[in-house]
TORKOL-4160 file (C-alpha; in steps of 0.2 Angstrom, whole numbers, padded with zeros to 4 digits, m for minus):
437
<pt num="1" X="0000" Y="0000" Z="0000"/>
<pt num="2" X="0014" Y="0012" Z="0004"/>
<pt num="3" X="0022" Y="0008" Z="m0012"/>
<pt num="4" X="0006" Y="0012" Z="m0022"/>
<pt num="5" X="0005" Y="0029" Z="m0013"/>
<pt num="6" X="0022" Y="0034" Z="m0017"/>
<pt num="7" X="0020" Y="0029" Z="m0035"/>
<pt num="8" X="0004" Y="0040" Z="m0035"/>
<pt num="9" X="0013" Y="0055" Z="m0027"/>
<pt num="10" X="0027" Y="0053" Z="m0040"/>
<pt num="11" X="0015" Y="0052" Z="m0054"/>
<pt num="12" X="0007" Y="0068" Z="m0048"/>
<pt num="13" X="0023" Y="0077" Z="m0046"/>
<pt num="14" X="0029" Y="0071" Z="m0063"/>
<pt num="15" X="0013" Y="0079" Z="m0071"/>
<pt num="16" X="0014" Y="0095" Z="m0061"/>
<pt num="17" X="0029" Y="0104" Z="m0068"/>
<pt num="18" X="0021" Y="0120" Z="m0064"/>
<pt num="19" X="0022" Y="0119" Z="m0045"/>
<pt num="20" X="0032" Y="0133" Z="m0038"/>
<pt num="21" X="0034" Y="0141" Z="m0055"/>
<pt num="22" X="0031" Y="0160" Z="m0059"/>
<pt num="23" X="0022" Y="0162" Z="m0075"/>
<pt num="24" X="0020" Y="0177" Z="m0086"/>
<pt num="25" X="0002" Y="0180" Z="m0092"/>
<pt num="26" X="m0002" Y="0191" Z="m0107"/>
<pt num="27" X="m0020" Y="0198" Z="m0109"/>
<pt num="28" X="m0030" Y="0212" Z="m0115"/>
<pt num="29" X="m0048" Y="0219" Z="m0115"/>
<pt num="30" X="m0059" Y="0206" Z="m0122"/>
<pt num="31" X="m0076" Y="0209" Z="m0113"/>
<pt num="32" X="m0085" Y="0200" Z="m0106"/>
<pt num="33" X="m0072" Y="0186" Z="m0103"/>
<pt num="34" X="m0058" Y="0198" Z="m0098"/>
<pt num="35" X="m0062" Y="0215" Z="m0091"/>
<pt num="36" X="m0049" Y="0228" Z="m0086"/>
<pt num="37" X="m0053" Y="0241" Z="m0074"/>
<pt num="38" X="m0043" Y="0257" Z="m0076"/>
<pt num="39" X="m0041" Y="0272" Z="m0065"/>
<pt num="40" X="m0042" Y="0291" Z="m0071"/>
<pt num="41" X="m0024" Y="0290" Z="m0076"/>
<pt num="42" X="m0027" Y="0275" Z="m0087"/>
<pt num="43" X="m0018" Y="0262" Z="m0077"/>
<pt num="44" X="m0026" Y="0245" Z="m0074"/>
<pt num="45" X="m0031" Y="0243" Z="m0056"/>
<pt num="46" X="m0042" Y="0227" Z="m0057"/>
<pt num="47" X="m0045" Y="0212" Z="m0067"/>
<pt num="48" X="m0062" Y="0203" Z="m0069"/>
<pt num="49" X="m0071" Y="0191" Z="m0080"/>
<pt num="50" X="m0072" Y="0172" Z="m0083"/>
<pt num="51" X="m0054" Y="0170" Z="m0089"/>
<pt num="52" X="m0046" Y="0178" Z="m0073"/>
<pt num="53" X="m0056" Y="0166" Z="m0062"/>
<pt num="54" X="m0050" Y="0152" Z="m0074"/>
<pt num="55" X="m0032" Y="0158" Z="m0071"/>
<pt num="56" X="m0035" Y="0158" Z="m0052"/>
<pt num="57" X="m0041" Y="0141" Z="m0052"/>
<pt num="58" X="m0026" Y="0135" Z="m0062"/>
<pt num="59" X="m0014" Y="0144" Z="m0050"/>
<pt num="60" X="m0022" Y="0136" Z="m0035"/>
<pt num="61" X="m0023" Y="0118" Z="m0042"/>
<pt num="62" X="m0006" Y="0118" Z="m0050"/>
<pt num="63" X="0003" Y="0129" Z="m0036"/>
<pt num="64" X="0011" Y="0142" Z="m0047"/>
<pt num="65" X="0012" Y="0161" Z="m0046"/>
<pt num="66" X="0009" Y="0173" Z="m0060"/>
<pt num="67" X="0012" Y="0191" Z="m0066"/>
<pt num="68" X="m0001" Y="0198" Z="m0078"/>
<pt num="69" X="0004" Y="0212" Z="m0091"/>
<pt num="70" X="m0007" Y="0220" Z="m0105"/>
<pt num="71" X="m0003" Y="0217" Z="m0123"/>
<pt num="72" X="0003" Y="0232" Z="m0133"/>
<pt num="73" X="m0010" Y="0229" Z="m0147"/>
<pt num="74" X="m0027" Y="0224" Z="m0140"/>
<pt num="75" X="m0029" Y="0209" Z="m0153"/>
<pt num="76" X="m0027" Y="0191" Z="m0153"/>
<pt num="77" X="m0014" Y="0193" Z="m0167"/>
<pt num="78" X="m0012" Y="0199" Z="m0184"/>
<pt num="79" X="0001" Y="0193" Z="m0196"/>
<pt num="80" X="0009" Y="0208" Z="m0205"/>
<pt num="81" X="0024" Y="0204" Z="m0217"/>
<pt num="82" X="0026" Y="0187" Z="m0209"/>
<pt num="83" X="0027" Y="0194" Z="m0191"/>
<pt num="84" X="0013" Y="0192" Z="m0178"/>
<pt num="85" X="0008" Y="0206" Z="m0166"/>
<pt num="86" X="m0004" Y="0205" Z="m0152"/>
<pt num="87" X="m0005" Y="0191" Z="m0140"/>
<pt num="88" X="0001" Y="0178" Z="m0153"/>
<pt num="89" X="0016" Y="0188" Z="m0156"/>
<pt num="90" X="0020" Y="0190" Z="m0138"/>
<pt num="91" X="0019" Y="0171" Z="m0136"/>
<pt num="92" X="0030" Y="0168" Z="m0151"/>
<pt num="93" X="0044" Y="0180" Z="m0144"/>
<pt num="94" X="0043" Y="0170" Z="m0128"/>
<pt num="95" X="0038" Y="0185" Z="m0118"/>
<pt num="96" X="0024" Y="0176" Z="m0110"/>
<pt num="97" X="0019" Y="0158" Z="m0105"/>
<pt num="98" X="0000" Y="0159" Z="m0107"/>
<pt num="99" X="m0011" Y="0170" Z="m0118"/>
<pt num="100" X="m0026" Y="0174" Z="m0107"/>
<pt num="101" X="m0039" Y="0178" Z="m0121"/>
<pt num="102" X="m0053" Y="0169" Z="m0130"/>
<pt num="103" X="m0043" Y="0162" Z="m0145"/>
<pt num="104" X="m0052" Y="0153" Z="m0159"/>
<pt num="105" X="m0043" Y="0141" Z="m0171"/>
<pt num="106" X="m0038" Y="0146" Z="m0189"/>
<pt num="107" X="m0025" Y="0138" Z="m0200"/>
<pt num="108" X="m0012" Y="0152" Z="m0198"/>
<pt num="109" X="m0014" Y="0152" Z="m0179"/>
<pt num="110" X="m0013" Y="0133" Z="m0178"/>
<pt num="111" X="0004" Y="0135" Z="m0187"/>
<pt num="112" X="0010" Y="0148" Z="m0174"/>
<pt num="113" X="0004" Y="0142" Z="m0157"/>
<pt num="114" X="m0005" Y="0128" Z="m0147"/>
<pt num="115" X="m0023" Y="0129" Z="m0140"/>
<pt num="116" X="m0026" Y="0122" Z="m0123"/>
<pt num="117" X="m0039" Y="0123" Z="m0109"/>
<pt num="118" X="m0055" Y="0125" Z="m0119"/>
<pt num="119" X="m0065" Y="0140" Z="m0112"/>
<pt num="120" X="m0081" Y="0137" Z="m0122"/>
<pt num="121" X="m0086" Y="0144" Z="m0138"/>
<pt num="122" X="m0097" Y="0158" Z="m0146"/>
<pt num="123" X="m0107" Y="0163" Z="m0161"/>
<pt num="124" X="m0104" Y="0177" Z="m0173"/>
<pt num="125" X="m0117" Y="0190" Z="m0172"/>
<pt num="126" X="m0122" Y="0208" Z="m0178"/>
<pt num="127" X="m0123" Y="0222" Z="m0165"/>
<pt num="128" X="m0136" Y="0235" Z="m0171"/>
<pt num="129" X="m0145" Y="0250" Z="m0164"/>
<pt num="130" X="m0160" Y="0245" Z="m0154"/>
<pt num="131" X="m0175" Y="0248" Z="m0165"/>
<pt num="132" X="m0189" Y="0259" Z="m0160"/>
<pt num="133" X="m0206" Y="0250" Z="m0158"/>
<pt num="134" X="m0219" Y="0254" Z="m0171"/>
<pt num="135" X="m0237" Y="0249" Z="m0175"/>
<pt num="136" X="m0243" Y="0243" Z="m0192"/>
<pt num="137" X="m0256" Y="0254" Z="m0200"/>
<pt num="138" X="m0260" Y="0238" Z="m0210"/>
<pt num="139" X="m0265" Y="0228" Z="m0195"/>
<pt num="140" X="m0282" Y="0225" Z="m0201"/>
<pt num="141" X="m0274" Y="0216" Z="m0216"/>
<pt num="142" X="m0259" Y="0209" Z="m0207"/>
<pt num="143" X="m0270" Y="0198" Z="m0195"/>
<pt num="144" X="m0271" Y="0185" Z="m0209"/>
<pt num="145" X="m0257" Y="0179" Z="m0220"/>
<pt num="146" X="m0259" Y="0182" Z="m0239"/>
<pt num="147" X="m0262" Y="0164" Z="m0241"/>
<pt num="148" X="m0278" Y="0165" Z="m0230"/>
<pt num="149" X="m0284" Y="0180" Z="m0239"/>
<pt num="150" X="m0282" Y="0173" Z="m0256"/>
<pt num="151" X="m0290" Y="0157" Z="m0251"/>
<pt num="152" X="m0305" Y="0165" Z="m0244"/>
<pt num="153" X="m0307" Y="0177" Z="m0259"/>
<pt num="154" X="m0305" Y="0162" Z="m0271"/>
<pt num="155" X="m0318" Y="0152" Z="m0262"/>
<pt num="156" X="m0330" Y="0167" Z="m0263"/>
<pt num="157" X="m0327" Y="0168" Z="m0282"/>
<pt num="158" X="m0329" Y="0149" Z="m0284"/>
<pt num="159" X="m0345" Y="0149" Z="m0274"/>
<pt num="160" X="m0352" Y="0163" Z="m0284"/>
<pt num="161" X="m0347" Y="0154" Z="m0300"/>
<pt num="162" X="m0355" Y="0138" Z="m0295"/>
<pt num="163" X="m0371" Y="0147" Z="m0291"/>
<pt num="164" X="m0371" Y="0156" Z="m0307"/>
<pt num="165" X="m0368" Y="0140" Z="m0317"/>
<pt num="166" X="m0381" Y="0130" Z="m0308"/>
<pt num="167" X="m0394" Y="0144" Z="m0308"/>
<pt num="168" X="m0392" Y="0146" Z="m0327"/>
<pt num="169" X="m0394" Y="0127" Z="m0330"/>
<pt num="170" X="m0409" Y="0126" Z="m0318"/>
<pt num="171" X="m0418" Y="0140" Z="m0328"/>
<pt num="172" X="m0415" Y="0131" Z="m0344"/>
<pt num="173" X="m0421" Y="0114" Z="m0338"/>
<pt num="174" X="m0435" Y="0119" Z="m0327"/>
<pt num="175" X="m0439" Y="0137" Z="m0329"/>
<pt num="176" X="m0446" Y="0138" Z="m0312"/>
<pt num="177" X="m0433" Y="0147" Z="m0302"/>
<pt num="178" X="m0439" Y="0162" Z="m0293"/>
<pt num="179" X="m0436" Y="0178" Z="m0303"/>
<pt num="180" X="m0429" Y="0187" Z="m0288"/>
<pt num="181" X="m0414" Y="0175" Z="m0287"/>
<pt num="182" X="m0402" Y="0184" Z="m0298"/>
<pt num="183" X="m0383" Y="0185" Z="m0298"/>
<pt num="184" X="m0383" Y="0202" Z="m0291"/>
<pt num="185" X="m0394" Y="0196" Z="m0276"/>
<pt num="186" X="m0382" Y="0182" Z="m0273"/>
<pt num="187" X="m0367" Y="0194" Z="m0274"/>
<pt num="188" X="m0375" Y="0205" Z="m0261"/>
<pt num="189" X="m0378" Y="0190" Z="m0250"/>
<pt num="190" X="m0360" Y="0185" Z="m0251"/>
<pt num="191" X="m0355" Y="0203" Z="m0246"/>
<pt num="192" X="m0367" Y="0204" Z="m0232"/>
<pt num="193" X="m0362" Y="0188" Z="m0223"/>
<pt num="194" X="m0343" Y="0192" Z="m0225"/>
<pt num="195" X="m0345" Y="0209" Z="m0216"/>
<pt num="196" X="m0357" Y="0201" Z="m0203"/>
<pt num="197" X="m0372" Y="0212" Z="m0209"/>
<pt num="198" X="m0382" Y="0198" Z="m0216"/>
<pt num="199" X="m0393" Y="0199" Z="m0231"/>
<pt num="200" X="m0409" Y="0190" Z="m0238"/>
<pt num="201" X="m0407" Y="0178" Z="m0253"/>
<pt num="202" X="m0423" Y="0172" Z="m0260"/>
<pt num="203" X="m0418" Y="0154" Z="m0264"/>
<pt num="204" X="m0431" Y="0142" Z="m0271"/>
<pt num="205" X="m0420" Y="0128" Z="m0275"/>
<pt num="206" X="m0411" Y="0116" Z="m0264"/>
<pt num="207" X="m0394" Y="0118" Z="m0272"/>
<pt num="208" X="m0396" Y="0137" Z="m0269"/>
<pt num="209" X="m0400" Y="0134" Z="m0251"/>
<pt num="210" X="m0385" Y="0122" Z="m0249"/>
<pt num="211" X="m0373" Y="0134" Z="m0257"/>
<pt num="212" X="m0380" Y="0148" Z="m0246"/>
<pt num="213" X="m0378" Y="0138" Z="m0230"/>
<pt num="214" X="m0360" Y="0132" Z="m0233"/>
<pt num="215" X="m0355" Y="0150" Z="m0237"/>
<pt num="216" X="m0363" Y="0156" Z="m0222"/>
<pt num="217" X="m0354" Y="0143" Z="m0211"/>
<pt num="218" X="m0337" Y="0147" Z="m0219"/>
<pt num="219" X="m0340" Y="0166" Z="m0217"/>
<pt num="220" X="m0345" Y="0163" Z="m0199"/>
<pt num="221" X="m0329" Y="0154" Z="m0194"/>
<pt num="222" X="m0318" Y="0167" Z="m0204"/>
<pt num="223" X="m0327" Y="0182" Z="m0197"/>
<pt num="224" X="m0327" Y="0177" Z="m0179"/>
<pt num="225" X="m0309" Y="0171" Z="m0180"/>
<pt num="226" X="m0304" Y="0188" Z="m0187"/>
<pt num="227" X="m0314" Y="0198" Z="m0174"/>
<pt num="228" X="m0308" Y="0188" Z="m0159"/>
<pt num="229" X="m0290" Y="0191" Z="m0163"/>
<pt num="230" X="m0290" Y="0208" Z="m0170"/>
<pt num="231" X="m0290" Y="0218" Z="m0154"/>
<pt num="232" X="m0276" Y="0207" Z="m0146"/>
<pt num="233" X="m0266" Y="0208" Z="m0163"/>
<pt num="234" X="m0267" Y="0227" Z="m0164"/>
<pt num="235" X="m0261" Y="0229" Z="m0146"/>
<pt num="236" X="m0244" Y="0223" Z="m0149"/>
<pt num="237" X="m0229" Y="0233" Z="m0155"/>
<pt num="238" X="m0216" Y="0227" Z="m0168"/>
<pt num="239" X="m0197" Y="0230" Z="m0169"/>
<pt num="240" X="m0186" Y="0226" Z="m0183"/>
<pt num="241" X="m0168" Y="0232" Z="m0185"/>
<pt num="242" X="m0163" Y="0240" Z="m0202"/>
<pt num="243" X="m0150" Y="0227" Z="m0204"/>
<pt num="244" X="m0155" Y="0210" Z="m0198"/>
<pt num="245" X="m0143" Y="0198" Z="m0208"/>
<pt num="246" X="m0127" Y="0198" Z="m0217"/>
<pt num="247" X="m0136" Y="0197" Z="m0233"/>
<pt num="248" X="m0146" Y="0213" Z="m0229"/>
<pt num="249" X="m0129" Y="0221" Z="m0224"/>
<pt num="250" X="m0122" Y="0217" Z="m0241"/>
<pt num="251" X="m0137" Y="0223" Z="m0251"/>
<pt num="252" X="m0138" Y="0239" Z="m0242"/>
<pt num="253" X="m0129" Y="0254" Z="m0250"/>
<pt num="254" X="m0129" Y="0265" Z="m0234"/>
<pt num="255" X="m0123" Y="0254" Z="m0220"/>
<pt num="256" X="m0105" Y="0250" Z="m0215"/>
<pt num="257" X="m0099" Y="0236" Z="m0203"/>
<pt num="258" X="m0084" Y="0236" Z="m0191"/>
<pt num="259" X="m0075" Y="0221" Z="m0185"/>
<pt num="260" X="m0062" Y="0218" Z="m0171"/>
<pt num="261" X="m0044" Y="0217" Z="m0178"/>
<pt num="262" X="m0037" Y="0200" Z="m0178"/>
<pt num="263" X="m0053" Y="0192" Z="m0172"/>
<pt num="264" X="m0060" Y="0176" Z="m0179"/>
<pt num="265" X="m0074" Y="0186" Z="m0186"/>
<pt num="266" X="m0062" Y="0196" Z="m0197"/>
<pt num="267" X="m0053" Y="0180" Z="m0202"/>
<pt num="268" X="m0070" Y="0172" Z="m0207"/>
<pt num="269" X="m0074" Y="0188" Z="m0217"/>
<pt num="270" X="m0058" Y="0187" Z="m0227"/>
<pt num="271" X="m0058" Y="0168" Z="m0229"/>
<pt num="272" X="m0077" Y="0166" Z="m0234"/>
<pt num="273" X="m0082" Y="0161" Z="m0251"/>
<pt num="274" X="m0100" Y="0167" Z="m0248"/>
<pt num="275" X="m0104" Y="0181" Z="m0261"/>
<pt num="276" X="m0113" Y="0192" Z="m0248"/>
<pt num="277" X="m0099" Y="0190" Z="m0235"/>
<pt num="278" X="m0086" Y="0194" Z="m0249"/>
<pt num="279" X="m0095" Y="0210" Z="m0253"/>
<pt num="280" X="m0094" Y="0215" Z="m0235"/>
<pt num="281" X="m0076" Y="0211" Z="m0233"/>
<pt num="282" X="m0072" Y="0221" Z="m0249"/>
<pt num="283" X="m0081" Y="0236" Z="m0242"/>
<pt num="284" X="m0071" Y="0235" Z="m0226"/>
<pt num="285" X="m0055" Y="0235" Z="m0235"/>
<pt num="286" X="m0060" Y="0252" Z="m0242"/>
<pt num="287" X="m0066" Y="0259" Z="m0225"/>
<pt num="288" X="m0051" Y="0266" Z="m0215"/>
<pt num="289" X="m0062" Y="0266" Z="m0199"/>
<pt num="290" X="m0070" Y="0249" Z="m0199"/>
<pt num="291" X="m0056" Y="0239" Z="m0190"/>
<pt num="292" X="m0056" Y="0242" Z="m0171"/>
<pt num="293" X="m0044" Y="0236" Z="m0157"/>
<pt num="294" X="m0058" Y="0233" Z="m0144"/>
<pt num="295" X="m0077" Y="0229" Z="m0144"/>
<pt num="296" X="m0081" Y="0245" Z="m0135"/>
<pt num="297" X="m0075" Y="0256" Z="m0149"/>
<pt num="298" X="m0086" Y="0245" Z="m0161"/>
<pt num="299" X="m0101" Y="0248" Z="m0150"/>
<pt num="300" X="m0098" Y="0267" Z="m0149"/>
<pt num="301" X="m0097" Y="0268" Z="m0167"/>
<pt num="302" X="m0114" Y="0260" Z="m0169"/>
<pt num="303" X="m0122" Y="0272" Z="m0156"/>
<pt num="304" X="m0114" Y="0288" Z="m0163"/>
<pt num="305" X="m0117" Y="0284" Z="m0182"/>
<pt num="306" X="m0134" Y="0280" Z="m0190"/>
<pt num="307" X="m0126" Y="0269" Z="m0203"/>
<pt num="308" X="m0114" Y="0257" Z="m0194"/>
<pt num="309" X="m0116" Y="0239" Z="m0187"/>
<pt num="310" X="m0103" Y="0229" Z="m0178"/>
<pt num="311" X="m0099" Y="0211" Z="m0182"/>
<pt num="312" X="m0093" Y="0203" Z="m0166"/>
<pt num="313" X="m0094" Y="0188" Z="m0155"/>
<pt num="314" X="m0112" Y="0186" Z="m0147"/>
<pt num="315" X="m0105" Y="0187" Z="m0129"/>
<pt num="316" X="m0096" Y="0203" Z="m0133"/>
<pt num="317" X="m0112" Y="0210" Z="m0141"/>
<pt num="318" X="m0122" Y="0206" Z="m0125"/>
<pt num="319" X="m0109" Y="0214" Z="m0114"/>
<pt num="320" X="m0110" Y="0230" Z="m0124"/>
<pt num="321" X="m0129" Y="0229" Z="m0123"/>
<pt num="322" X="m0127" Y="0229" Z="m0104"/>
<pt num="323" X="m0114" Y="0243" Z="m0104"/>
<pt num="324" X="m0124" Y="0255" Z="m0114"/>
<pt num="325" X="m0142" Y="0252" Z="m0107"/>
<pt num="326" X="m0147" Y="0265" Z="m0094"/>
<pt num="327" X="m0153" Y="0262" Z="m0076"/>
<pt num="328" X="m0171" Y="0265" Z="m0082"/>
<pt num="329" X="m0170" Y="0251" Z="m0094"/>
<pt num="330" X="m0168" Y="0261" Z="m0110"/>
<pt num="331" X="m0159" Y="0251" Z="m0123"/>
<pt num="332" X="m0147" Y="0258" Z="m0136"/>
<pt num="333" X="m0140" Y="0242" Z="m0143"/>
<pt num="334" X="m0146" Y="0224" Z="m0147"/>
<pt num="335" X="m0141" Y="0209" Z="m0158"/>
<pt num="336" X="m0148" Y="0206" Z="m0175"/>
<pt num="337" X="m0158" Y="0190" Z="m0179"/>
<pt num="338" X="m0144" Y="0181" Z="m0189"/>
<pt num="339" X="m0130" Y="0173" Z="m0179"/>
<pt num="340" X="m0118" Y="0161" Z="m0187"/>
<pt num="341" X="m0101" Y="0153" Z="m0187"/>
<pt num="342" X="m0100" Y="0144" Z="m0170"/>
<pt num="343" X="m0081" Y="0144" Z="m0164"/>
<pt num="344" X="m0073" Y="0135" Z="m0150"/>
<pt num="345" X="m0061" Y="0145" Z="m0140"/>
<pt num="346" X="m0045" Y="0141" Z="m0130"/>
<pt num="347" X="m0031" Y="0148" Z="m0120"/>
<pt num="348" X="m0016" Y="0151" Z="m0131"/>
<pt num="349" X="0001" Y="0143" Z="m0126"/>
<pt num="350" X="0018" Y="0142" Z="m0136"/>
<pt num="351" X="0020" Y="0126" Z="m0145"/>
<pt num="352" X="0037" Y="0124" Z="m0135"/>
<pt num="353" X="0028" Y="0125" Z="m0118"/>
<pt num="354" X="0032" Y="0110" Z="m0107"/>
<pt num="355" X="0016" Y="0114" Z="m0097"/>
<pt num="356" X="0002" Y="0111" Z="m0110"/>
<pt num="357" X="m0004" Y="0095" Z="m0102"/>
<pt num="358" X="m0006" Y="0102" Z="m0085"/>
<pt num="359" X="m0015" Y="0117" Z="m0092"/>
<pt num="360" X="m0027" Y="0106" Z="m0102"/>
<pt num="361" X="m0030" Y="0093" Z="m0088"/>
<pt num="362" X="m0035" Y="0106" Z="m0075"/>
<pt num="363" X="m0045" Y="0116" Z="m0087"/>
<pt num="364" X="m0056" Y="0101" Z="m0089"/>
<pt num="365" X="m0058" Y="0100" Z="m0071"/>
<pt num="366" X="m0063" Y="0118" Z="m0071"/>
<pt num="367" X="m0077" Y="0113" Z="m0083"/>
<pt num="368" X="m0081" Y="0097" Z="m0074"/>
<pt num="369" X="m0083" Y="0106" Z="m0057"/>
<pt num="370" X="m0096" Y="0117" Z="m0064"/>
<pt num="371" X="m0086" Y="0133" Z="m0061"/>
<pt num="372" X="m0087" Y="0139" Z="m0079"/>
<pt num="373" X="m0106" Y="0138" Z="m0079"/>
<pt num="374" X="m0106" Y="0147" Z="m0062"/>
<pt num="375" X="m0096" Y="0162" Z="m0068"/>
<pt num="376" X="m0105" Y="0163" Z="m0084"/>
<pt num="377" X="m0122" Y="0165" Z="m0075"/>
<pt num="378" X="m0114" Y="0178" Z="m0064"/>
<pt num="379" X="m0107" Y="0188" Z="m0079"/>
<pt num="380" X="m0122" Y="0186" Z="m0090"/>
<pt num="381" X="m0132" Y="0201" Z="m0082"/>
<pt num="382" X="m0136" Y="0209" Z="m0099"/>
<pt num="383" X="m0153" Y="0218" Z="m0099"/>
<pt num="384" X="m0166" Y="0205" Z="m0105"/>
<pt num="385" X="m0177" Y="0219" Z="m0111"/>
<pt num="386" X="m0164" Y="0223" Z="m0124"/>
<pt num="387" X="m0163" Y="0206" Z="m0131"/>
<pt num="388" X="m0176" Y="0204" Z="m0145"/>
<pt num="389" X="m0185" Y="0187" Z="m0149"/>
<pt num="390" X="m0187" Y="0187" Z="m0168"/>
<pt num="391" X="m0200" Y="0177" Z="m0177"/>
<pt num="392" X="m0197" Y="0169" Z="m0194"/>
<pt num="393" X="m0199" Y="0185" Z="m0203"/>
<pt num="394" X="m0186" Y="0194" Z="m0192"/>
<pt num="395" X="m0198" Y="0204" Z="m0182"/>
<pt num="396" X="m0199" Y="0205" Z="m0164"/>
<pt num="397" X="m0217" Y="0206" Z="m0157"/>
<pt num="398" X="m0220" Y="0213" Z="m0139"/>
<pt num="399" X="m0236" Y="0214" Z="m0130"/>
<pt num="400" X="m0241" Y="0232" Z="m0126"/>
<pt num="401" X="m0253" Y="0238" Z="m0112"/>
<pt num="402" X="m0256" Y="0254" Z="m0121"/>
<pt num="403" X="m0272" Y="0258" Z="m0129"/>
<pt num="404" X="m0275" Y="0256" Z="m0148"/>
<pt num="405" X="m0267" Y="0270" Z="m0157"/>
<pt num="406" X="m0273" Y="0281" Z="m0172"/>
<pt num="407" X="m0260" Y="0275" Z="m0184"/>
<pt num="408" X="m0267" Y="0257" Z="m0182"/>
<pt num="409" X="m0283" Y="0263" Z="m0191"/>
<pt num="410" X="m0275" Y="0273" Z="m0205"/>
<pt num="411" X="m0280" Y="0260" Z="m0218"/>
<pt num="412" X="m0299" Y="0260" Z="m0213"/>
<pt num="413" X="m0299" Y="0279" Z="m0212"/>
<pt num="414" X="m0291" Y="0280" Z="m0229"/>
<pt num="415" X="m0305" Y="0268" Z="m0236"/>
<pt num="416" X="m0318" Y="0278" Z="m0228"/>
<pt num="417" X="m0311" Y="0294" Z="m0236"/>
<pt num="418" X="m0311" Y="0285" Z="m0252"/>
<pt num="419" X="m0329" Y="0281" Z="m0250"/>
<pt num="420" X="m0333" Y="0300" Z="m0246"/>
<pt num="421" X="m0324" Y="0305" Z="m0262"/>
<pt num="422" X="m0333" Y="0292" Z="m0272"/>
<pt num="423" X="m0350" Y="0297" Z="m0264"/>
<pt num="424" X="m0347" Y="0315" Z="m0269"/>
<pt num="425" X="m0342" Y="0311" Z="m0286"/>
<pt num="426" X="m0358" Y="0301" Z="m0289"/>
<pt num="427" X="m0368" Y="0315" Z="m0281"/>
<pt num="428" X="m0362" Y="0328" Z="m0293"/>
<pt num="429" X="m0363" Y="0316" Z="m0308"/>
<pt num="430" X="m0381" Y="0313" Z="m0305"/>
<pt num="431" X="m0385" Y="0331" Z="m0302"/>
<pt num="432" X="m0376" Y="0337" Z="m0317"/>
<pt num="433" X="m0384" Y="0323" Z="m0328"/>
<pt num="434" X="m0401" Y="0328" Z="m0321"/>
<pt num="435" X="m0398" Y="0347" Z="m0325"/>
<pt num="436" X="m0393" Y="0342" Z="m0343"/>
<pt num="437" X="m0409" Y="0332" Z="m0345"/>
C-alpha cells in the first residue's frame, strides 16, 4: 500500500511541472471574458471576467504564481509581413507563457501556437442599434397571411361561379326558379355575410340553399376568428432592425460594418467564399475606420453613427448591450436576428511550452466542477429587455398595455375617405346629368 501511494505521489509530481513556477500571463480587453478596470490616469487597477477566475483556479490547483501584463496591441494577433503582433506575437517571442484571451482556431494560428484549456465557444453576431417600436397601420390586413386572404377570396369567387352556373342550368331545364334569385342578389348575400351584416337571398331551389348555408358557415368561422384576434393583434408593438442579416448588410448601400482586428470574425470575413460576405469584406478594405482594437469602440461607433453595425462575438455584443443600457432600462443596442459561425475558443500557449498537459487537464476540471457555468451565470447580467426574440420574418413582437393608437386605423380611415370621395363624385354626376336632361 505504501508503495502504491508513493507511486501516485510521484506520478502527480511528474505531471505538475508548474508547481512553484512563476508564470508570465499576457492579456487584453476582451469583454466579457476579460475585463480591465482602469483608474483616471489609465492604469489597470483590477481584473475581472471568466478567464481571470479560470487563471486563479489553475494557479491554486497547480501551485504556481503569475504576473499579468497587458498586450501592446489589443488583438489576438495579426500577421503583417510574416510577423505576428498582439497576444500571438508576444507568445512567439517567448515573452509570456499563457495568452489569457478567447482564441479561436484558424490555420495560420494553428501553425504559430498551441490551443489548450478550452474555455467554451461563441457565435458570430451583428450588433445593431435598438430599433424603436412601431405599430402597423395595415394591422387589419396583417392579421391573416396572404395565403388565407387569397384562399377566402378564391372560395367566394368559386361559390359565386358555381351558383351562377347551376342557376343558369336550372332555368333552362325547369324554368321555375324564382325571378328574384339573380346573380346580383347572390353577390350582395356573399358581401353581407362576409361583413357580418347579413342579407336575404330568395332561394327556391335546394342547391341554392346548400350553397348559401355552406358559405354562411365558412364566413361565420372566418369572421369570428378575425374579430376575436383583431384587438389582441393590434395591441402589440413590432421591432425590426434595419440590418438583420449579413445578406441585408451586403445589399444595403448605406450601411457599413466594423470588426475587431485579428478576431475570428475578421478571419472568417476574409476567408469566406460566400458572395454576400465577400462583398462586406471588400467594403471593409476600403473603409479606413472599420477595423477596431476593442469591442467598446465597435459599439460606440454603432451608437454615434446611424449607418454602422458591428460584427462581433455574441457574448461581446451582449456585454455591450449591458454597458450601454441606462438604469431605467432604456436600450441603445441589441443583436440582430442572424447569428452564425460557432467557434470553439481556447487559451493560447507556445508550441514549445512544457506545461500544455497540466493546463489542459486542470481546465477540464474547471469545466467538470461546474465553475465555468457558475461564472457565466454571474457575468451574463445583460438587460433581458434589450434582447429581441425574432419570429421567422425577423420581427420582434412585444405585447403592449397601451391603448390602440390612431395609426393602427390609418387604412380603414383611408378607405372611408375613399368612400366619401366616391360618394361626392356620384352625387355631382347625378345632379349634373339631371340638369342636362
